[in-house]
mmCIF file of the N, C-alpha and C atoms, coordinates in Angstrom:
data_MODEL
# 
_entry.id   MODEL 
# 
loop_
_atom_site.group_PDB 
_atom_site.id 
_atom_site.type_symbol 
_atom_site.label_atom_id 
_atom_site.label_alt_id 
_atom_site.label_comp_id 
_atom_site.label_asym_id 
_atom_site.label_entity_id 
_atom_site.label_seq_id 
_atom_site.pdbx_PDB_ins_code 
_atom_site.Cartn_x 
_atom_site.Cartn_y 
_atom_site.Cartn_z 
_atom_site.occupancy 
_atom_site.B_iso_or_equiv 
_atom_site.pdbx_formal_charge 
_atom_site.auth_seq_id 
_atom_site.auth_comp_id 
_atom_site.auth_asym_id 
_atom_site.auth_atom_id 
_atom_site.pdbx_PDB_model_num 
ATOM 1   N N  . UNK A 1 1  ? 1.504   -0.836 -0.159 1.00 0.00 ? 1  UNK A N  1 
ATOM 2   C CA . UNK A 1 1  ? -0.275  0.011  0.084  1.00 0.00 ? 1  UNK A CA 1 
ATOM 3   C C  . UNK A 1 1  ? 0.826   1.435  0.090  1.00 0.00 ? 1  UNK A C  1 
ATOM 4   N N  . UNK A 1 2  ? 1.037   2.392  -1.099 1.00 0.00 ? 2  UNK A N  1 
ATOM 5   C CA . UNK A 1 2  ? 1.212   3.822  -0.559 1.00 0.00 ? 2  UNK A CA 1 
ATOM 6   C C  . UNK A 1 2  ? 0.457   4.421  -0.372 1.00 0.00 ? 2  UNK A C  1 
ATOM 7   N N  . UNK A 1 3  ? 0.877   5.092  1.075  1.00 0.00 ? 3  UNK A N  1 
ATOM 8   C CA . UNK A 1 3  ? 0.793   6.446  1.300  1.00 0.00 ? 3  UNK A CA 1 
ATOM 9   C C  . UNK A 1 3  ? 1.485   7.984  1.328  1.00 0.00 ? 3  UNK A C  1 
ATOM 10  N N  . UNK A 1 4  ? 1.087   9.348  0.808  1.00 0.00 ? 4  UNK A N  1 
ATOM 11  C CA . UNK A 1 4  ? 2.204   9.823  0.899  1.00 0.00 ? 4  UNK A CA 1 
ATOM 12  C C  . UNK A 1 4  ? 1.591   10.903 1.638  1.00 0.00 ? 4  UNK A C  1 
ATOM 13  N N  . UNK A 1 5  ? 2.419   11.579 2.319  1.00 0.00 ? 5  UNK A N  1 
ATOM 14  C CA . UNK A 1 5  ? 2.287   12.380 3.614  1.00 0.00 ? 5  UNK A CA 1 
ATOM 15  C C  . UNK A 1 5  ? 2.605   14.304 2.955  1.00 0.00 ? 5  UNK A C  1 
ATOM 16  N N  . UNK A 1 6  ? 3.157   15.214 3.499  1.00 0.00 ? 6  UNK A N  1 
ATOM 17  C CA . UNK A 1 6  ? 3.522   15.892 2.713  1.00 0.00 ? 6  UNK A CA 1 
ATOM 18  C C  . UNK A 1 6  ? 4.103   16.660 3.739  1.00 0.00 ? 6  UNK A C  1 
ATOM 19  N N  . UNK A 1 7  ? 6.069   16.232 3.604  1.00 0.00 ? 7  UNK A N  1 
ATOM 20  C CA . UNK A 1 7  ? 6.472   16.425 4.528  1.00 0.00 ? 7  UNK A CA 1 
ATOM 21  C C  . UNK A 1 7  ? 7.673   17.846 4.434  1.00 0.00 ? 7  UNK A C  1 
ATOM 22  N N  . UNK A 1 8  ? 7.311   18.930 5.148  1.00 0.00 ? 8  UNK A N  1 
ATOM 23  C CA . UNK A 1 8  ? 7.736   20.688 5.020  1.00 0.00 ? 8  UNK A CA 1 
ATOM 24  C C  . UNK A 1 8  ? 9.311   20.668 6.057  1.00 0.00 ? 8  UNK A C  1 
ATOM 25  N N  . UNK A 1 9  ? 9.830   20.952 5.618  1.00 0.00 ? 9  UNK A N  1 
ATOM 26  C CA . UNK A 1 9  ? 11.438  21.694 5.919  1.00 0.00 ? 9  UNK A CA 1 
ATOM 27  C C  . UNK A 1 9  ? 11.484  23.112 5.711  1.00 0.00 ? 9  UNK A C  1 
ATOM 28  N N  . UNK A 1 10 ? 12.069  23.099 7.439  1.00 0.00 ? 10 UNK A N  1 
ATOM 29  C CA . UNK A 1 10 ? 12.065  24.831 7.625  1.00 0.00 ? 10 UNK A CA 1 
ATOM 30  C C  . UNK A 1 10 ? 14.018  24.999 7.650  1.00 0.00 ? 10 UNK A C  1 
ATOM 31  N N  . UNK A 1 11 ? 14.774  26.030 7.008  1.00 0.00 ? 11 UNK A N  1 
ATOM 32  C CA . UNK A 1 11 ? 15.580  26.309 7.058  1.00 0.00 ? 11 UNK A CA 1 
ATOM 33  C C  . UNK A 1 11 ? 15.856  26.848 8.212  1.00 0.00 ? 11 UNK A C  1 
ATOM 34  N N  . UNK A 1 12 ? 17.335  26.298 9.574  1.00 0.00 ? 12 UNK A N  1 
ATOM 35  C CA . UNK A 1 12 ? 17.327  27.614 10.888 1.00 0.00 ? 12 UNK A CA 1 
ATOM 36  C C  . UNK A 1 12 ? 18.322  27.847 10.807 1.00 0.00 ? 12 UNK A C  1 
ATOM 37  N N  . UNK A 1 13 ? 18.971  28.731 11.745 1.00 0.00 ? 13 UNK A N  1 
ATOM 38  C CA . UNK A 1 13 ? 20.914  28.641 11.489 1.00 0.00 ? 13 UNK A CA 1 
ATOM 39  C C  . UNK A 1 13 ? 21.200  27.165 11.989 1.00 0.00 ? 13 UNK A C  1 
ATOM 40  N N  . UNK A 1 14 ? 20.172  26.407 12.664 1.00 0.00 ? 14 UNK A N  1 
ATOM 41  C CA . UNK A 1 14 ? 21.330  24.975 13.859 1.00 0.00 ? 14 UNK A CA 1 
ATOM 42  C C  . UNK A 1 14 ? 21.109  23.736 11.522 1.00 0.00 ? 14 UNK A C  1 
ATOM 43  N N  . UNK A 1 15 ? 20.129  24.273 11.398 1.00 0.00 ? 15 UNK A N  1 
ATOM 44  C CA . UNK A 1 15 ? 20.236  23.995 10.306 1.00 0.00 ? 15 UNK A CA 1 
ATOM 45  C C  . UNK A 1 15 ? 19.098  23.210 9.461  1.00 0.00 ? 15 UNK A C  1 
ATOM 46  N N  . UNK A 1 16 ? 17.796  22.342 9.804  1.00 0.00 ? 16 UNK A N  1 
ATOM 47  C CA . UNK A 1 16 ? 16.445  22.385 9.169  1.00 0.00 ? 16 UNK A CA 1 
ATOM 48  C C  . UNK A 1 16 ? 15.763  21.464 10.515 1.00 0.00 ? 16 UNK A C  1 
ATOM 49  N N  . UNK A 1 17 ? 14.305  22.269 9.923  1.00 0.00 ? 17 UNK A N  1 
ATOM 50  C CA . UNK A 1 17 ? 13.952  21.366 11.413 1.00 0.00 ? 17 UNK A CA 1 
ATOM 51  C C  . UNK A 1 17 ? 12.740  20.809 9.915  1.00 0.00 ? 17 UNK A C  1 
ATOM 52  N N  . UNK A 1 18 ? 12.086  19.698 10.890 1.00 0.00 ? 18 UNK A N  1 
ATOM 53  C CA . UNK A 1 18 ? 11.107  19.308 9.536  1.00 0.00 ? 18 UNK A CA 1 
ATOM 54  C C  . UNK A 1 18 ? 9.305   18.551 10.325 1.00 0.00 ? 18 UNK A C  1 
ATOM 55  N N  . UNK A 1 19 ? 8.389   18.756 9.610  1.00 0.00 ? 19 UNK A N  1 
ATOM 56  C CA . UNK A 1 19 ? 7.642   17.724 10.357 1.00 0.00 ? 19 UNK A CA 1 
ATOM 57  C C  . UNK A 1 19 ? 6.969   17.464 9.004  1.00 0.00 ? 19 UNK A C  1 
ATOM 58  N N  . UNK A 1 20 ? 4.985   16.373 9.447  1.00 0.00 ? 20 UNK A N  1 
ATOM 59  C CA . UNK A 1 20 ? 4.460   15.895 8.564  1.00 0.00 ? 20 UNK A CA 1 
ATOM 60  C C  . UNK A 1 20 ? 3.175   16.241 8.929  1.00 0.00 ? 20 UNK A C  1 
ATOM 61  N N  . UNK A 1 21 ? 2.764   17.410 7.909  1.00 0.00 ? 21 UNK A N  1 
ATOM 62  C CA . UNK A 1 21 ? 1.559   18.106 8.164  1.00 0.00 ? 21 UNK A CA 1 
ATOM 63  C C  . UNK A 1 21 ? 0.634   17.609 8.733  1.00 0.00 ? 21 UNK A C  1 
ATOM 64  N N  . UNK A 1 22 ? 0.534   15.959 7.721  1.00 0.00 ? 22 UNK A N  1 
ATOM 65  C CA . UNK A 1 22 ? -1.074  15.716 8.628  1.00 0.00 ? 22 UNK A CA 1 
ATOM 66  C C  . UNK A 1 22 ? -0.596  13.537 9.436  1.00 0.00 ? 22 UNK A C  1 
ATOM 67  N N  . UNK A 1 23 ? 0.262   14.258 9.936  1.00 0.00 ? 23 UNK A N  1 
ATOM 68  C CA . UNK A 1 23 ? 0.712   13.315 11.470 1.00 0.00 ? 23 UNK A CA 1 
ATOM 69  C C  . UNK A 1 23 ? 1.390   13.779 12.266 1.00 0.00 ? 23 UNK A C  1 
ATOM 70  N N  . UNK A 1 24 ? 0.065   14.765 13.242 1.00 0.00 ? 24 UNK A N  1 
ATOM 71  C CA . UNK A 1 24 ? 1.204   15.403 14.178 1.00 0.00 ? 24 UNK A CA 1 
ATOM 72  C C  . UNK A 1 24 ? 2.211   14.217 14.837 1.00 0.00 ? 24 UNK A C  1 
ATOM 73  N N  . UNK A 1 25 ? 2.740   14.789 15.632 1.00 0.00 ? 25 UNK A N  1 
ATOM 74  C CA . UNK A 1 25 ? 4.216   13.949 16.588 1.00 0.00 ? 25 UNK A CA 1 
ATOM 75  C C  . UNK A 1 25 ? 5.411   13.766 15.731 1.00 0.00 ? 25 UNK A C  1 
ATOM 76  N N  . UNK A 1 26 ? 5.101   13.719 14.089 1.00 0.00 ? 26 UNK A N  1 
ATOM 77  C CA . UNK A 1 26 ? 5.993   13.634 13.208 1.00 0.00 ? 26 UNK A CA 1 
ATOM 78  C C  . UNK A 1 26 ? 6.729   14.667 12.865 1.00 0.00 ? 26 UNK A C  1 
ATOM 79  N N  . UNK A 1 27 ? 7.864   15.112 13.805 1.00 0.00 ? 27 UNK A N  1 
ATOM 80  C CA . UNK A 1 27 ? 8.959   16.183 13.266 1.00 0.00 ? 27 UNK A CA 1 
ATOM 81  C C  . UNK A 1 27 ? 10.060  15.493 13.954 1.00 0.00 ? 27 UNK A C  1 
ATOM 82  N N  . UNK A 1 28 ? 11.045  16.576 13.256 1.00 0.00 ? 28 UNK A N  1 
ATOM 83  C CA . UNK A 1 28 ? 12.687  16.105 13.707 1.00 0.00 ? 28 UNK A CA 1 
ATOM 84  C C  . UNK A 1 28 ? 13.502  17.307 13.225 1.00 0.00 ? 28 UNK A C  1 
ATOM 85  N N  . UNK A 1 29 ? 14.660  17.125 13.614 1.00 0.00 ? 29 UNK A N  1 
ATOM 86  C CA . UNK A 1 29 ? 15.759  17.980 12.640 1.00 0.00 ? 29 UNK A CA 1 
ATOM 87  C C  . UNK A 1 29 ? 16.831  17.128 12.214 1.00 0.00 ? 29 UNK A C  1 
ATOM 88  N N  . UNK A 1 30 ? 17.658  17.657 11.144 1.00 0.00 ? 30 UNK A N  1 
ATOM 89  C CA . UNK A 1 30 ? 18.663  17.356 11.051 1.00 0.00 ? 30 UNK A CA 1 
ATOM 90  C C  . UNK A 1 30 ? 20.259  18.702 10.798 1.00 0.00 ? 30 UNK A C  1 
ATOM 91  N N  . UNK A 1 31 ? 20.879  18.523 10.986 1.00 0.00 ? 31 UNK A N  1 
ATOM 92  C CA . UNK A 1 31 ? 22.263  19.157 10.274 1.00 0.00 ? 31 UNK A CA 1 
ATOM 93  C C  . UNK A 1 31 ? 22.233  20.129 8.865  1.00 0.00 ? 31 UNK A C  1 
ATOM 94  N N  . UNK A 1 32 ? 21.873  18.772 8.111  1.00 0.00 ? 32 UNK A N  1 
ATOM 95  C CA . UNK A 1 32 ? 21.816  19.467 6.260  1.00 0.00 ? 32 UNK A CA 1 
ATOM 96  C C  . UNK A 1 32 ? 19.952  18.462 6.067  1.00 0.00 ? 32 UNK A C  1 
ATOM 97  N N  . UNK A 1 33 ? 19.790  19.077 5.078  1.00 0.00 ? 33 UNK A N  1 
ATOM 98  C CA . UNK A 1 33 ? 18.453  18.921 4.146  1.00 0.00 ? 33 UNK A CA 1 
ATOM 99  C C  . UNK A 1 33 ? 18.343  16.940 4.410  1.00 0.00 ? 33 UNK A C  1 
ATOM 100 N N  . UNK A 1 34 ? 19.468  16.354 3.790  1.00 0.00 ? 34 UNK A N  1 
ATOM 101 C CA . UNK A 1 34 ? 19.405  14.932 3.830  1.00 0.00 ? 34 UNK A CA 1 
ATOM 102 C C  . UNK A 1 34 ? 18.873  14.680 4.896  1.00 0.00 ? 34 UNK A C  1 
ATOM 103 N N  . UNK A 1 35 ? 19.812  14.757 5.912  1.00 0.00 ? 35 UNK A N  1 
ATOM 104 C CA . UNK A 1 35 ? 20.046  14.405 7.141  1.00 0.00 ? 35 UNK A CA 1 
ATOM 105 C C  . UNK A 1 35 ? 17.967  14.165 8.416  1.00 0.00 ? 35 UNK A C  1 
ATOM 106 N N  . UNK A 1 36 ? 17.325  15.404 7.880  1.00 0.00 ? 36 UNK A N  1 
ATOM 107 C CA . UNK A 1 36 ? 16.755  15.827 8.274  1.00 0.00 ? 36 UNK A CA 1 
ATOM 108 C C  . UNK A 1 36 ? 15.034  15.083 7.757  1.00 0.00 ? 36 UNK A C  1 
ATOM 109 N N  . UNK A 1 37 ? 15.330  15.007 5.824  1.00 0.00 ? 37 UNK A N  1 
ATOM 110 C CA . UNK A 1 37 ? 14.824  14.029 5.793  1.00 0.00 ? 37 UNK A CA 1 
ATOM 111 C C  . UNK A 1 37 ? 14.775  12.695 5.974  1.00 0.00 ? 37 UNK A C  1 
ATOM 112 N N  . UNK A 1 38 ? 16.042  11.851 6.609  1.00 0.00 ? 38 UNK A N  1 
ATOM 113 C CA . UNK A 1 38 ? 16.149  10.460 7.074  1.00 0.00 ? 38 UNK A CA 1 
ATOM 114 C C  . UNK A 1 38 ? 15.868  10.435 7.934  1.00 0.00 ? 38 UNK A C  1 
ATOM 115 N N  . UNK A 1 39 ? 16.066  11.959 9.080  1.00 0.00 ? 39 UNK A N  1 
ATOM 116 C CA . UNK A 1 39 ? 15.708  11.638 10.392 1.00 0.00 ? 39 UNK A CA 1 
ATOM 117 C C  . UNK A 1 39 ? 14.318  11.727 10.398 1.00 0.00 ? 39 UNK A C  1 
ATOM 118 N N  . UNK A 1 40 ? 13.031  12.197 9.132  1.00 0.00 ? 40 UNK A N  1 
ATOM 119 C CA . UNK A 1 40 ? 11.959  12.683 8.507  1.00 0.00 ? 40 UNK A CA 1 
ATOM 120 C C  . UNK A 1 40 ? 11.320  11.157 8.753  1.00 0.00 ? 40 UNK A C  1 
ATOM 121 N N  . UNK A 1 41 ? 11.738  10.620 7.805  1.00 0.00 ? 41 UNK A N  1 
ATOM 122 C CA . UNK A 1 41 ? 11.021  9.028  7.749  1.00 0.00 ? 41 UNK A CA 1 
ATOM 123 C C  . UNK A 1 41 ? 11.169  8.046  9.148  1.00 0.00 ? 41 UNK A C  1 
ATOM 124 N N  . UNK A 1 42 ? 12.342  8.626  10.101 1.00 0.00 ? 42 UNK A N  1 
ATOM 125 C CA . UNK A 1 42 ? 12.432  7.796  10.893 1.00 0.00 ? 42 UNK A CA 1 
ATOM 126 C C  . UNK A 1 42 ? 11.355  8.033  12.196 1.00 0.00 ? 42 UNK A C  1 
ATOM 127 N N  . UNK A 1 43 ? 11.310  8.969  11.832 1.00 0.00 ? 43 UNK A N  1 
ATOM 128 C CA . UNK A 1 43 ? 9.937   9.653  13.291 1.00 0.00 ? 43 UNK A CA 1 
ATOM 129 C C  . UNK A 1 43 ? 8.386   9.393  12.761 1.00 0.00 ? 43 UNK A C  1 
ATOM 130 N N  . UNK A 1 44 ? 8.110   9.244  11.118 1.00 0.00 ? 44 UNK A N  1 
ATOM 131 C CA . UNK A 1 44 ? 6.962   9.342  10.484 1.00 0.00 ? 44 UNK A CA 1 
ATOM 132 C C  . UNK A 1 44 ? 7.044   7.446  11.706 1.00 0.00 ? 44 UNK A C  1 
ATOM 133 N N  . UNK A 1 45 ? 7.996   6.382  10.862 1.00 0.00 ? 45 UNK A N  1 
ATOM 134 C CA . UNK A 1 45 ? 7.879   4.654  11.743 1.00 0.00 ? 45 UNK A CA 1 
ATOM 135 C C  . UNK A 1 45 ? 7.471   5.032  12.945 1.00 0.00 ? 45 UNK A C  1 
ATOM 136 N N  . UNK A 1 46 ? 8.392   5.511  13.678 1.00 0.00 ? 46 UNK A N  1 
ATOM 137 C CA . UNK A 1 46 ? 8.014   5.938  14.450 1.00 0.00 ? 46 UNK A CA 1 
ATOM 138 C C  . UNK A 1 46 ? 6.411   5.864  15.655 1.00 0.00 ? 46 UNK A C  1 
ATOM 139 N N  . UNK A 1 47 ? 6.190   7.218  15.112 1.00 0.00 ? 47 UNK A N  1 
ATOM 140 C CA . UNK A 1 47 ? 4.793   7.369  15.147 1.00 0.00 ? 47 UNK A CA 1 
ATOM 141 C C  . UNK A 1 47 ? 3.389   6.669  15.231 1.00 0.00 ? 47 UNK A C  1 
ATOM 142 N N  . UNK A 1 48 ? 3.993   6.005  14.022 1.00 0.00 ? 48 UNK A N  1 
ATOM 143 C CA . UNK A 1 48 ? 3.071   5.056  13.349 1.00 0.00 ? 48 UNK A CA 1 
ATOM 144 C C  . UNK A 1 48 ? 3.277   3.946  14.037 1.00 0.00 ? 48 UNK A C  1 
ATOM 145 N N  . UNK A 1 49 ? 4.080   3.427  14.988 1.00 0.00 ? 49 UNK A N  1 
ATOM 146 C CA . UNK A 1 49 ? 4.290   2.851  15.498 1.00 0.00 ? 49 UNK A CA 1 
ATOM 147 C C  . UNK A 1 49 ? 3.732   2.389  17.033 1.00 0.00 ? 49 UNK A C  1 
ATOM 148 N N  . UNK A 1 50 ? 3.568   3.678  17.554 1.00 0.00 ? 50 UNK A N  1 
ATOM 149 C CA . UNK A 1 50 ? 3.388   3.929  18.839 1.00 0.00 ? 50 UNK A CA 1 
ATOM 150 C C  . UNK A 1 50 ? 1.745   4.282  18.711 1.00 0.00 ? 50 UNK A C  1 
ATOM 151 N N  . UNK A 1 51 ? 1.648   4.393  17.770 1.00 0.00 ? 51 UNK A N  1 
ATOM 152 C CA . UNK A 1 51 ? -0.087  5.119  17.683 1.00 0.00 ? 51 UNK A CA 1 
ATOM 153 C C  . UNK A 1 51 ? -0.666  3.541  17.587 1.00 0.00 ? 51 UNK A C  1 
ATOM 154 N N  . UNK A 1 52 ? -0.059  2.697  16.901 1.00 0.00 ? 52 UNK A N  1 
ATOM 155 C CA . UNK A 1 52 ? -0.552  1.276  17.281 1.00 0.00 ? 52 UNK A CA 1 
ATOM 156 C C  . UNK A 1 52 ? -0.132  0.154  18.034 1.00 0.00 ? 52 UNK A C  1 
ATOM 157 N N  . UNK A 1 53 ? 0.656   0.661  19.137 1.00 0.00 ? 53 UNK A N  1 
ATOM 158 C CA . UNK A 1 53 ? 0.885   0.229  20.292 1.00 0.00 ? 53 UNK A CA 1 
ATOM 159 C C  . UNK A 1 53 ? -0.206  0.705  21.457 1.00 0.00 ? 53 UNK A C  1 
ATOM 160 N N  . UNK A 1 54 ? -0.369  1.755  20.866 1.00 0.00 ? 54 UNK A N  1 
ATOM 161 C CA . UNK A 1 54 ? -1.850  2.100  21.879 1.00 0.00 ? 54 UNK A CA 1 
ATOM 162 C C  . UNK A 1 54 ? -3.164  2.069  22.321 1.00 0.00 ? 54 UNK A C  1 
ATOM 163 N N  . UNK A 1 55 ? -3.063  1.524  20.352 1.00 0.00 ? 55 UNK A N  1 
ATOM 164 C CA . UNK A 1 55 ? -4.063  1.239  20.190 1.00 0.00 ? 55 UNK A CA 1 
ATOM 165 C C  . UNK A 1 55 ? -4.606  0.186  20.682 1.00 0.00 ? 55 UNK A C  1 
ATOM 166 N N  . UNK A 1 56 ? -3.310  -0.968 20.445 1.00 0.00 ? 56 UNK A N  1 
ATOM 167 C CA . UNK A 1 56 ? -3.828  -2.452 20.971 1.00 0.00 ? 56 UNK A CA 1 
ATOM 168 C C  . UNK A 1 56 ? -3.807  -2.421 22.105 1.00 0.00 ? 56 UNK A C  1 
ATOM 169 N N  . UNK A 1 57 ? -3.647  -1.037 23.191 1.00 0.00 ? 57 UNK A N  1 
ATOM 170 C CA . UNK A 1 57 ? -3.659  -1.455 24.916 1.00 0.00 ? 57 UNK A CA 1 
ATOM 171 C C  . UNK A 1 57 ? -5.440  -0.513 24.740 1.00 0.00 ? 57 UNK A C  1 
ATOM 172 N N  . UNK A 1 58 ? -5.653  0.251  23.915 1.00 0.00 ? 58 UNK A N  1 
ATOM 173 C CA . UNK A 1 58 ? -6.936  0.297  23.966 1.00 0.00 ? 58 UNK A CA 1 
ATOM 174 C C  . UNK A 1 58 ? -8.565  -0.657 23.943 1.00 0.00 ? 58 UNK A C  1 
ATOM 175 N N  . UNK A 1 59 ? -7.650  -1.497 22.741 1.00 0.00 ? 59 UNK A N  1 
ATOM 176 C CA . UNK A 1 59 ? -8.887  -1.990 22.500 1.00 0.00 ? 59 UNK A CA 1 
ATOM 177 C C  . UNK A 1 59 ? -8.582  -3.445 23.106 1.00 0.00 ? 59 UNK A C  1 
ATOM 178 N N  . UNK A 1 60 ? -7.254  -3.803 23.946 1.00 0.00 ? 60 UNK A N  1 
ATOM 179 C CA . UNK A 1 60 ? -7.672  -4.903 24.713 1.00 0.00 ? 60 UNK A CA 1 
ATOM 180 C C  . UNK A 1 60 ? -7.905  -6.292 24.485 1.00 0.00 ? 60 UNK A C  1 
ATOM 181 N N  . UNK A 1 61 ? -9.057  -6.480 24.463 1.00 0.00 ? 61 UNK A N  1 
ATOM 182 C CA . UNK A 1 61 ? -9.258  -8.193 24.342 1.00 0.00 ? 61 UNK A CA 1 
ATOM 183 C C  . UNK A 1 61 ? -10.905 -8.132 23.713 1.00 0.00 ? 61 UNK A C  1 
ATOM 184 N N  . UNK A 1 62 ? -11.198 -6.543 22.959 1.00 0.00 ? 62 UNK A N  1 
ATOM 185 C CA . UNK A 1 62 ? -11.946 -6.604 22.478 1.00 0.00 ? 62 UNK A CA 1 
ATOM 186 C C  . UNK A 1 62 ? -12.495 -7.466 21.662 1.00 0.00 ? 62 UNK A C  1 
ATOM 187 N N  . UNK A 1 63 ? -13.690 -7.502 20.810 1.00 0.00 ? 63 UNK A N  1 
ATOM 188 C CA . UNK A 1 63 ? -13.604 -8.224 19.493 1.00 0.00 ? 63 UNK A CA 1 
ATOM 189 C C  . UNK A 1 63 ? -13.707 -7.103 18.507 1.00 0.00 ? 63 UNK A C  1 
ATOM 190 N N  . UNK A 1 64 ? -12.546 -6.933 18.289 1.00 0.00 ? 64 UNK A N  1 
ATOM 191 C CA . UNK A 1 64 ? -12.597 -6.194 16.194 1.00 0.00 ? 64 UNK A CA 1 
ATOM 192 C C  . UNK A 1 64 ? -12.358 -6.403 15.743 1.00 0.00 ? 64 UNK A C  1 
ATOM 193 N N  . UNK A 1 65 ? -12.680 -5.611 14.533 1.00 0.00 ? 65 UNK A N  1 
ATOM 194 C CA . UNK A 1 65 ? -13.057 -6.004 12.543 1.00 0.00 ? 65 UNK A CA 1 
ATOM 195 C C  . UNK A 1 65 ? -11.185 -4.753 12.035 1.00 0.00 ? 65 UNK A C  1 
ATOM 196 N N  . UNK A 1 66 ? -10.421 -5.667 11.678 1.00 0.00 ? 66 UNK A N  1 
ATOM 197 C CA . UNK A 1 66 ? -9.485  -5.143 11.455 1.00 0.00 ? 66 UNK A CA 1 
ATOM 198 C C  . UNK A 1 66 ? -9.625  -5.434 9.821  1.00 0.00 ? 66 UNK A C  1 
ATOM 199 N N  . UNK A 1 67 ? -9.191  -4.246 8.918  1.00 0.00 ? 67 UNK A N  1 
ATOM 200 C CA . UNK A 1 67 ? -8.913  -4.729 7.183  1.00 0.00 ? 67 UNK A CA 1 
ATOM 201 C C  . UNK A 1 67 ? -7.936  -2.525 6.857  1.00 0.00 ? 67 UNK A C  1 
ATOM 202 N N  . UNK A 1 68 ? -7.565  -3.396 5.895  1.00 0.00 ? 68 UNK A N  1 
ATOM 203 C CA . UNK A 1 68 ? -6.848  -2.117 4.891  1.00 0.00 ? 68 UNK A CA 1 
ATOM 204 C C  . UNK A 1 68 ? -7.695  -0.806 4.269  1.00 0.00 ? 68 UNK A C  1 
ATOM 205 N N  . UNK A 1 69 ? -6.951  -0.167 4.435  1.00 0.00 ? 69 UNK A N  1 
ATOM 206 C CA . UNK A 1 69 ? -8.128  1.307  4.370  1.00 0.00 ? 69 UNK A CA 1 
ATOM 207 C C  . UNK A 1 69 ? -6.422  1.976  3.400  1.00 0.00 ? 69 UNK A C  1 
ATOM 208 N N  . UNK A 1 70 ? -7.594  2.017  2.131  1.00 0.00 ? 70 UNK A N  1 
ATOM 209 C CA . UNK A 1 70 ? -6.732  2.043  1.235  1.00 0.00 ? 70 UNK A CA 1 
ATOM 210 C C  . UNK A 1 70 ? -7.014  3.851  0.602  1.00 0.00 ? 70 UNK A C  1 
ATOM 211 N N  . UNK A 1 71 ? -6.464  4.815  0.596  1.00 0.00 ? 71 UNK A N  1 
ATOM 212 C CA . UNK A 1 71 ? -6.605  6.154  0.489  1.00 0.00 ? 71 UNK A CA 1 
ATOM 213 C C  . UNK A 1 71 ? -6.062  6.648  -1.287 1.00 0.00 ? 71 UNK A C  1 
ATOM 214 N N  . UNK A 1 72 ? -7.413  7.122  -1.336 1.00 0.00 ? 72 UNK A N  1 
ATOM 215 C CA . UNK A 1 72 ? -7.286  7.783  -3.354 1.00 0.00 ? 72 UNK A CA 1 
ATOM 216 C C  . UNK A 1 72 ? -7.198  8.831  -3.016 1.00 0.00 ? 72 UNK A C  1 
ATOM 217 N N  . UNK A 1 73 ? -5.878  9.911  -3.569 1.00 0.00 ? 73 UNK A N  1 
ATOM 218 C CA . UNK A 1 73 ? -6.052  11.446 -3.595 1.00 0.00 ? 73 UNK A CA 1 
ATOM 219 C C  . UNK A 1 73 ? -7.214  12.164 -4.732 1.00 0.00 ? 73 UNK A C  1 
# 
């Protein structure tokens, strides 16, 4: 499944700060633009992983239906 997000990079004296518009909590920084990009990819993965774990904790032993959600622009 392919999902696209909007990465935003802002140059600051220390390098770059970066965040994803559609994913609160996915933000980082880097000394270079390439480093900020790599760090942002990692941050997105960590945010998604943490959200999955939080959802699992909240669901507990409840019976739920899980299915893929495909989005198209």
